[in-house]
N, C-alpha and C positions, 0 to 999 in steps of 0.2 A: 399800337394799342394799349390801351392800359387798362388793368381788371382791378376793382377794387371791391372788396368783400369786408362788410361790417359784423360786428359781432359785438355782444354786452349788453345787450337789449334785456328787458325784464319789466317784472313788475314789483313795485317798490312802495312802501308809505310816504305819505307827506313828510318831509323832513329829511328823508334818507338821500342815500347817493348811489350813482351807477357809474360806471367807468365805460366806456365804449371805444371799440377799437376799430379801425379801417386798414386794413392789409392792402397794398399796392403789389401788381405783379405785371411783369411785361416788360413794357418800355419805359422803367421807372429812372428817374434822375431826379434831381434835388431842385431842380428849374419851377417845377409845377408851383401853382398856387393851389392851393387844397382849402377845402371847407367844409363846414357841418352845416347841412339845412335840415329843417323838420317841415312836416307837413299834418296837420290834425284833419280828422273828417270833416268836410264840409268848408276847409279854411284853405286858403292860398298857401304854397309853399313859403317859408320864411327863411333868412338866413339867420344862421345862429354864431358861427365862429368863421372867421376866415384867416387862414395862417401864410404868408409869402413866403417866396424862396428862402429870404433872410430870417425866417420865422418870426417874423413880427405878425402879432396877432390883432384882430378886431373882431370886438363882441357886441352882438346886437344889446341894446340898453335892458331887454329884461332878462338877460342873462350875467350881464356883469356883475361881477362879487361872488357867483355863485357857480359857473362853469369856467373850466381852463382846457384849453387846446395845446396840445403839443406836439411834434412829429419827430419822430427818430428816423433819419436820412439811412442810417446804416442798416436798419431793417425794415424801411419802407413800411413804417406803421403810422398812422395818424390816431392820436387819442383825443376822447372828448372826456373829462373828468366833471361830472355832474353832481354839486352839494346843493343842500338845502331843497331839494326837489318838490316842486307843488304840482298841483292837481292840473293845472294849466299848462304844463309842460309834457302832458301827454301826447303824444304823435309818432309818426312813423320819422326815424333820424335817419338821414343819407351823408354819406360823404360824395364829396365831388372835385373833380382836377378840372384846373385850368392849364392847359399846356403852355399857353403863350406867356404864363407867367403873370400877367397884366392884373389877374383878381378881378376881371369884371365880369359881371353875372350871367351875360349872355355867352360868355368863353369857357364856361364849365360845362365839357362836352363828355367826360366821363363821371359816371355814376355810379355808386353801389346798389344793390338791390334794397339797402335799407333794413333798420332793425328796429322792434317795435318798443317804446317805452311807455309803459301806463303806470301812473302816479294815482293811488287809491286815498282818500280823505283819511 
């Protein structure tokens, strides 16, 4: 089992920055594929960034150049640095883990409770 706890969300004006953290505990190891997802009210959950066991990261087009994700395998923390935030970035952000390491959406079986990000005009 793996437990994930996000933090760092909050309210910010457009153009501002936030850094989210996702602390993992339990059966931690560097072989997981980790991901950040978000869901806005009335919308489907969407993938924001996925980072594989080798720390290669894939970003959604709508965050490229603005968001950066990295993981600290020593401290078992996943980060999402968000710059140039836009009103449309308002959502509940969650981290998730795929224990197979394949980075397949359906394999993300461990989820945190999420942290709310609200961006105002």
